[in-house]
C-alpha positions as CSV (number, residue, x, y, z in Angstrom):
1,X,-249.6,105.5,165.0
2,X,-247.8,106.6,168.2
3,X,-245.6,103.6,168.1
4,X,-244.8,104.2,164.5
5,X,-243.9,107.8,165.3
6,X,-241.6,106.7,168.2
7,X,-239.9,104.3,165.8
8,X,-239.4,107.0,163.2
9,X,-237.7,109.2,165.7
10,X,-235.5,106.4,167.1
11,X,-234.6,105.5,163.5
12,X,-233.7,109.2,162.8
13,X,-231.3,109.2,165.8
14,X,-229.7,106.0,164.5
15,X,-229.3,107.5,161.0
16,X,-227.5,110.5,162.6
17,X,-225.3,108.2,164.7
18,X,-224.4,106.2,161.5
19,X,-223.5,109.5,159.8
20,X,-225.8,108.5,156.9
21,X,-226.4,112.0,155.5
22,X,-228.5,110.8,152.5
23,X,-230.7,108.8,155.0
24,X,-230.9,111.8,157.3
25,X,-232.2,114.1,154.5
26,X,-234.6,111.3,153.3
27,X,-236.1,111.1,156.8
28,X,-237.6,114.6,156.3
29,X,-240.4,115.9,154.1
30,X,-239.3,117.8,151.1
31,X,-239.7,121.1,152.9
32,X,-238.7,119.7,156.3
33,X,-236.8,121.9,158.8
34,X,-234.1,121.3,161.4
35,X,-233.6,124.2,163.9
36,X,-230.8,124.3,166.4
37,X,-232.3,126.6,168.9
38,X,-229.1,127.0,170.8
39,X,-227.6,128.9,167.9
40,X,-230.8,130.1,166.2
41,X,-230.1,128.5,162.8
42,X,-232.7,126.6,160.7
43,X,-231.8,124.2,157.8
44,X,-234.5,123.5,155.2
45,X,-234.8,120.8,152.6
46,X,-232.6,118.0,151.5
47,X,-229.6,120.2,150.5
48,X,-229.3,121.9,153.9
49,X,-230.6,119.3,156.4
50,X,-227.4,117.3,156.7
51,X,-225.2,120.4,157.5
52,X,-225.5,120.4,161.3
53,X,-225.3,116.6,161.6
54,X,-222.1,116.7,159.5
55,X,-220.8,119.5,161.6
56,X,-221.2,117.6,164.8
57,X,-219.9,114.3,163.2
58,X,-216.7,116.2,162.2
59,X,-216.3,117.9,165.5
60,X,-217.2,114.9,167.7
61,X,-216.5,111.7,165.7
62,X,-217.7,109.6,168.6
63,X,-221.0,111.6,169.0
64,X,-223.7,109.6,170.7
65,X,-227.2,110.7,171.5
66,X,-228.3,109.0,174.8
67,X,-232.1,108.8,174.7
68,X,-233.7,109.0,178.2
69,X,-237.4,109.6,177.7
70,X,-239.8,109.9,174.7
71,X,-243.2,111.6,175.0
72,X,-245.8,111.1,172.2
73,X,-248.9,113.0,171.5
74,X,-250.3,112.6,168.0
75,X,-247.7,113.6,165.5
76,X,-245.5,115.3,168.0
77,X,-242.6,113.4,169.7
78,X,-240.6,115.1,172.5
79,X,-237.3,113.5,173.5
80,X,-235.2,114.1,176.6
81,X,-231.6,113.1,175.8
82,X,-227.9,113.8,176.3
83,X,-225.4,114.8,173.6
84,X,-222.2,113.0,174.3
85,X,-218.8,112.9,172.6
86,X,-215.2,114.0,172.4
87,X,-214.3,117.3,170.7
88,X,-211.6,116.2,168.2
89,X,-212.4,118.3,165.2
90,X,-213.4,121.9,164.3
91,X,-217.0,122.8,165.4
92,X,-218.6,125.5,163.3
93,X,-220.7,128.0,165.2
94,X,-222.5,131.0,163.8
95,X,-219.9,133.3,165.4
96,X,-216.8,131.3,164.3
97,X,-215.1,127.9,164.4
98,X,-214.1,126.3,167.7
99,X,-210.9,124.3,167.2
100,X,-210.7,120.9,168.8
101,X,-210.3,121.0,172.6
102,X,-210.0,117.2,173.2
103,X,-212.6,117.6,175.9
104,X,-215.7,115.4,176.4
105,X,-219.2,116.7,176.6
106,X,-222.2,115.1,178.1
107,X,-224.9,117.8,177.8
108,X,-228.7,117.7,178.3
109,X,-230.9,118.3,175.3
110,X,-234.6,118.3,174.4
111,X,-235.8,117.6,170.9
112,X,-239.2,118.2,169.5
113,X,-240.3,116.4,166.3
114,X,-243.4,117.1,164.2
115,X,-244.1,114.2,161.9
116,X,-246.4,113.9,158.9
117,X,-246.8,111.0,156.5
118,X,-244.1,108.9,158.1
119,X,-241.5,111.7,157.8
120,X,-240.1,114.5,159.9
121,X,-241.7,117.9,159.0
122,X,-240.1,119.9,161.8
123,X,-237.2,119.1,164.1
124,X,-236.5,121.6,166.8
125,X,-233.4,120.8,168.9
126,X,-232.8,122.5,172.2
127,X,-229.2,121.6,173.3
128,X,-227.9,123.2,176.5
129,X,-225.4,125.4,174.7
130,X,-224.0,127.0,177.8
131,X,-223.2,123.5,179.2
132,X,-221.7,122.3,176.0
133,X,-219.4,125.4,175.8
134,X,-218.4,125.0,179.4
135,X,-217.7,121.3,179.1
136,X,-215.6,122.0,176.0
137,X,-213.6,124.6,177.9
138,X,-214.8,127.7,176.1
139,X,-216.6,129.1,179.2
140,X,-214.2,129.1,182.2
141,X,-214.7,130.2,185.7
142,X,-217.4,132.8,185.6
143,X,-216.4,134.2,189.0
144,X,-213.5,136.0,187.3
145,X,-215.9,137.7,184.8
146,X,-218.7,138.5,187.2
147,X,-219.0,141.7,189.2
148,X,-219.4,140.8,192.9
149,X,-222.2,142.5,194.9
150,X,-220.6,144.7,197.5
151,X,-222.1,142.7,200.4
152,X,-221.6,139.3,198.8
153,X,-218.2,138.7,200.5
154,X,-219.3,139.8,204.0
155,X,-221.2,136.9,205.7
156,X,-222.5,139.4,208.3
157,X,-224.5,141.3,205.7
158,X,-226.0,138.1,204.2
159,X,-227.0,136.4,207.4
160,X,-230.7,135.7,207.6
161,X,-231.1,135.8,203.8
162,X,-232.8,132.9,202.1
C-alpha cells in the first residue's frame, strides 16, 4: 500500500508538470481539496482543483517540482521538494497579480497528501512564500524597510552578546 501511495503522489506531480488539468482533477476524490498554505486558499472539487496548477503553469511555463524526500505513513505522504521555474507570465495572488519579472525561483516547499481509495483526498502545499517573492524580486533589501535598534550600529554595545 505504501509503495502504491508513493507512486500515486509521484504520478500527481508528473501530471502537474505535464499541465494535464483533466488528469490533475481526476487524481482527486470528488470532494478532494488542494490548499496553498502560503496564500491561505483552498480549491475543492474537479471544477476548482486545476486553478492553482494552471496559475503556476501560466506564470512559470518551465515550472519543475524537484522531489527530494518522500515520507510515508499509512495514507499520508509528506514530500520535501523545491519549486523551480522562470517567471515569464502573470502570477495571480489573492492580493493582486504579479506581472512577469523574468527572474528564476528555486524555493523550498513541503507538501502533505492524504490519500483514500487510490486518490488524493487532501493536498496541503506549504511553499516558502517569502523566498518565492524575494527570488522573484518582489521583496527587496529589507534593511531599507526595517527599523534599526539604537545599539545595533555600535559594535561596542553589542560586544559579548551571543
